[in-house]
C-alpha positions, 0 to 999 in steps of 0.5 A: 507549481511542479506536478507529475502528471500521467497522460498515457502508458509510459507518459508521465510529465513534470508539468508547471501548473497553477498553485491551487488558490481556492478551497471548498469549505471542507477542504485543506491545502497541503504543502506536500513533503515526501511521497512514496512510489507505490506498486499502483503508480508503477502499474499505471505507468507501465500498463495504464490507464488502469484506475485512472480514467479519461472520463471525469470521476463522478465524485471529484471530477478528476480525469486525464492528465492525472497527478500521481501519488497517494502515499504522502504527508505534508504540512497544512498551509490553509483550511476551508471555512468549515474546518475546525480540527486542522490548522495551518502549520499542522503536520499531516499524513494523507488517507487517500480514499474519499467519497460521500458519507452516505450509502452502504460503503460511505457509512462504513469508511469503505469508499474504494468499494463503492461507485461514488468515491475517489482516490488521491493520485488516481481519481482525485484532481490532486496527488502527492507527486506535486508541490501542493495538494487540495484534500478533504479535511476528513482524509487529512490526519494530523501526525503525532509529534514523534512521527517524521515526514518519512514515516508519514509516507509509509503509513498508507502502505502499512495500512494495506499490510495491517488490514491483510493480516487482520483479514487473515485471522492470524492469532498470536502464536500462529503461522503465516506464509507471505509471498512476495518480498517487495515493500508490501510483502516486507510490511506484511512481515512486520504486521504479522510479527506485530500481531504475534505470529509464532512462525513467519515464512517469506517466499521471494525469488529475488535474493537481494529482497530476501536478504533485505527482509532478513536484515530487518531483524525479525524472526522470518524464514525466507524461501527461494520458490524457484529452487525449492518446494514451498509446501514441502518446507512448510509441512516440515516446519509446521505443527503436525505437518499441516501447513500454515494457519494463513497465507498472504499473497503480495506479488500478484504472481499466479504460481505464488497464489497456488503456493499460498492455497497449497500451504495453508492447513485445513480451515486456513485462510488465503488473503490476496493483495497482489494485483494480477489479471492472470488466470489461476487454476484452483481446485474447488474440490480442494478448497471445499474438502479442506474448508479453506477460505480465499479472501481478497484485500484491496485497501483498508477502512478509512479509520485506520490511521491512528492505529498505524500511527501507534504501531509505528511509534511503538516500534512494532512497524519499523517502516523507515527501515525499508526506505532506500532513497529520497529523490527529487520530483524531477527524477521520478521516472528515471530515478524512481519508476524505472529502478523499481520496475526492474525485475532484478532491481535491489530497491525496496522503497523510494520516496519522492521529495515534493519540495525539490 
């Protein structure tokens, strides 16, 4: 079978590898369909290995070379002897985080925070950029009849956005600033609207991305941070000039982090999603006297998939509107990674067809 495997920085190859022919008792074999290209995949390709390791993972045994891809769905082809809730032919979406069910984080469905878990496409032997994947049955969630495979590929990034909005404490009628208008930023706009936000502001320097988010048909005010004072705009448009109730940073940009902290009102919450190793200057005095909370948000609870399904089915998360193209697996790097890594690029979300 064909699989896209990461070997080193800027070294991803489409390899021929054996189709899996053995399953553990709690595993299933998935015939992959569509897999989204995530910012994590792009970071691994451009600057990795980051999460991927040459040392075998303690839970899964995975190591280089690593099959990439964690935003995907497909169809069950076979199930292990102990699997009862899934059957061949079931359509599924993948929840990529797995680990032992015991321990502090395992019992809470937060394997990504512990030291004994694994993530599909990074530290699990299988991934979505391949024709097949072996998954733990507990991380393979049956799709409702009304959801397509295209929507299935958008469930995981939507879960990131919904969790960030949850952690922001946003209430119906509240105001929120989102920085970064890429896929996660756009999904966060959707999630904030679904949560009942009264005002949504999006700060994004790329004009094409601002227009793309505006075209979603949601009540969002877009801001170009390169030519305007973000804080001044928010002070002008929020109640008593206090700023937003919450801010979510999706770009991994130091200036955007600073804008988020400045933009929230006293007792506001700043949630950081965008990954960066850059140093950011923050004033502890400012955070203390304004009683501001800064919250990291990496992933989501593993129990979130049914909620995301319902939000997509209801139309509250119109995730398919973000899909720009579906490309064959052989074009992953040239037709997927490189256009998405282009700072001036216009693409929002590209899916990879694992069957082609």
